[in-house]
C-alpha positions as CSV (number, residue, x, y, z in Angstrom):
1,M,-6.4,6.9,16.9
2,I,-6.8,9.8,14.5
3,Q,-3.9,10.3,12.0
4,N,-3.4,13.5,10.3
5,Y,-1.4,13.3,7.4
6,S,-0.7,16.4,5.1
7,D,-1.8,16.1,1.4
8,E,1.7,17.1,0.6
9,S,3.3,14.1,2.3
10,L,0.8,11.8,0.8
11,K,1.2,13.1,-2.6
12,K,5.1,12.9,-2.0
13,I,4.7,9.3,-1.1
14,L,2.5,8.3,-4.0
15,K,4.6,10.2,-6.6
16,R,8.1,8.4,-5.4
17,T,6.3,4.9,-5.0
18,K,7.3,2.5,-7.8
19,V,6.7,-0.9,-6.3
20,V,4.0,-2.1,-3.8
21,A,4.1,-5.3,-2.0
22,C,0.3,-5.9,-1.2
23,V,-0.2,-8.2,1.7
24,G,-3.4,-9.9,2.1
25,V,-4.5,-9.4,-1.6
26,S,-7.3,-11.4,-2.6
27,I,-8.1,-12.9,-6.0
28,N,-11.7,-12.3,-5.6
29,P,-12.7,-9.1,-7.8
30,T,-15.2,-8.1,-5.2
31,R,-12.7,-7.6,-2.2
32,P,-11.2,-4.4,-1.7
33,S,-7.7,-5.8,-1.6
34,Y,-8.2,-6.8,-5.3
35,F,-9.5,-3.5,-6.8
36,V,-7.0,-1.5,-4.9
37,A,-4.2,-3.6,-6.1
38,R,-5.8,-3.6,-9.6
39,Y,-6.1,0.1,-9.4
40,L,-2.6,0.6,-8.5
41,N,-1.4,-1.7,-11.2
42,L,-3.4,0.1,-13.7
43,K,-1.8,3.4,-12.6
44,G,1.6,2.1,-13.3
45,F,2.7,0.8,-10.0
46,R,4.3,-2.5,-9.9
47,V,2.3,-4.5,-7.4
48,I,3.6,-7.8,-5.9
49,P,0.7,-9.6,-4.6
50,V,1.5,-11.6,-1.2
51,N,-1.1,-14.0,0.0
52,P,-0.2,-17.6,1.1
53,G,-3.5,-19.1,0.3
54,H,-3.1,-18.2,-3.5
55,A,0.7,-18.5,-3.8
56,G,1.8,-19.3,-7.4
57,K,-1.2,-18.2,-9.0
58,I,-0.9,-15.0,-11.4
59,L,-2.7,-11.8,-10.5
60,F,-2.1,-8.5,-12.7
61,G,0.7,-10.3,-14.5
62,Q,2.6,-11.1,-11.4
63,E,3.0,-14.2,-9.2
64,I,1.4,-14.4,-6.0
65,I,4.0,-14.6,-3.4
66,S,3.7,-16.7,-0.2
67,D,5.3,-14.1,2.0
68,L,7.7,-11.2,2.1
69,T,10.7,-13.5,2.4
70,A,9.7,-14.9,-1.0
71,I,10.3,-11.5,-2.7
72,P,13.6,-11.1,-4.6
73,K,15.8,-8.6,-2.8
74,D,16.0,-6.8,-6.4
75,A,12.5,-6.3,-6.6
76,K,13.0,-2.9,-5.0
77,V,9.9,-2.8,-3.0
78,D,9.5,0.6,-1.8
79,M,6.1,0.3,-0.3
80,L,4.2,-2.2,1.9
81,D,0.4,-2.2,1.7
82,I,-1.2,-4.1,4.5
83,F,-4.5,-5.6,4.1
84,R,-4.7,-7.6,7.3
85,R,-6.1,-7.2,10.8
86,S,-4.3,-4.6,13.1
87,D,-3.3,-7.5,15.5
88,H,-1.4,-9.3,12.6
89,V,0.7,-6.2,11.4
90,S,3.7,-6.5,13.9
91,P,5.2,-9.6,12.3
92,I,4.3,-8.5,8.8
93,V,6.2,-5.2,9.6
94,D,9.0,-6.9,11.1
95,M,9.4,-9.4,8.1
96,A,9.5,-6.2,5.8
97,L,12.1,-4.2,7.7
98,E,14.3,-7.4,7.6
99,H,13.8,-8.5,4.0
100,L,12.7,-5.5,1.8
101,P,16.0,-3.3,1.7
102,D,14.3,-0.4,-0.2
103,L,11.2,-0.1,1.8
104,I,10.6,3.5,2.7
105,T,6.7,3.5,3.3
106,V,4.4,1.2,5.5
107,W,0.9,1.7,4.3
108,M,-1.8,0.1,6.5
109,Q,-5.2,0.1,4.9
110,I,-8.6,1.7,6.3
111,G,-9.3,0.0,9.7
112,V,-5.8,-1.1,10.1
113,E,-3.5,0.5,12.9
114,N,-0.8,-0.8,15.0
115,A,1.2,2.0,17.2
116,E,3.9,-0.4,18.1
117,A,4.7,-1.6,14.5
118,A,4.5,1.9,13.1
119,A,7.0,3.0,15.8
120,R,9.4,0.3,14.7
121,A,9.1,1.2,10.9
122,E,9.5,4.9,11.8
123,A,12.6,4.2,13.7
124,A,14.2,2.2,10.7
125,G,13.4,5.6,8.5
126,C,10.0,4.5,6.9
127,D,7.1,6.9,6.6
128,V,4.1,5.2,7.9
129,I,0.6,5.7,6.9
130,Q,-2.4,4.1,9.0
131,N,-6.0,3.7,8.5
132,R,-6.0,5.2,4.9
133,C,-6.4,3.7,1.3
134,P,-3.8,4.7,-1.4
135,K,-6.4,4.2,-4.1
136,I,-8.7,6.4,-2.2
137,E,-5.7,9.1,-1.6
138,Y,-4.4,9.0,-5.2
139,Q,-7.9,9.5,-6.5
140,R,-8.5,12.4,-4.1
141,L,-5.0,14.2,-4.7
142,F,-4.7,13.6,-8.3
143,G,-8.2,14.9,-9.3
144,E,-10.0,11.8,-10.1
145,L,-12.6,12.0,-7.6
146,R,-13.7,15.3,-9.0
147,M,-14.9,13.5,-12.1
148,G,-17.2,11.5,-9.9
149,G,-18.9,14.6,-8.5
150,F,-16.9,14.7,-5.1
151,N,-15.6,17.9,-3.5
152,T,-12.0,16.6,-2.9
153,G,-10.9,20.1,-1.5
154,V,-8.1,20.0,-4.1
155,I,-8.2,23.0,-6.5
156,S,-6.5,22.2,-9.9
157,S,-7.1,23.6,-13.4
158,K,-6.4,20.0,-14.7
159,L,-9.4,18.5,-16.5
């Protein structure tokens, strides 16, 4: 399924996001989930790592949580970033909708799509992004890929 998201909507989502629950994050620095979470953390987002296999360990100054129900409601998670197979997305989204009262964005990583879960999240008032990476979109939309020689299609006078 091809998803067309406007640059304006992606930029709006990334600008308003403060706290990201990253489900399926790895402690292995060669894994995409690790460097995406690390990047978001370095950009000033609070990243709450979620992975039952590493629960209790510390990653980027945050304790890795076993599942979304273990995140305190006052954590104010406003974005869910999912690094799990598409067929595992439904229960994750349902758990997030039930336990994260401040959730306004459900973001499924590259290769991750689930139309039914997306429809439930949208019906609950969330913006849903599928098959995209917030790190790549942030770099593209805020001019960081230009420094690497990529033509992002974004024109800016910012150096």
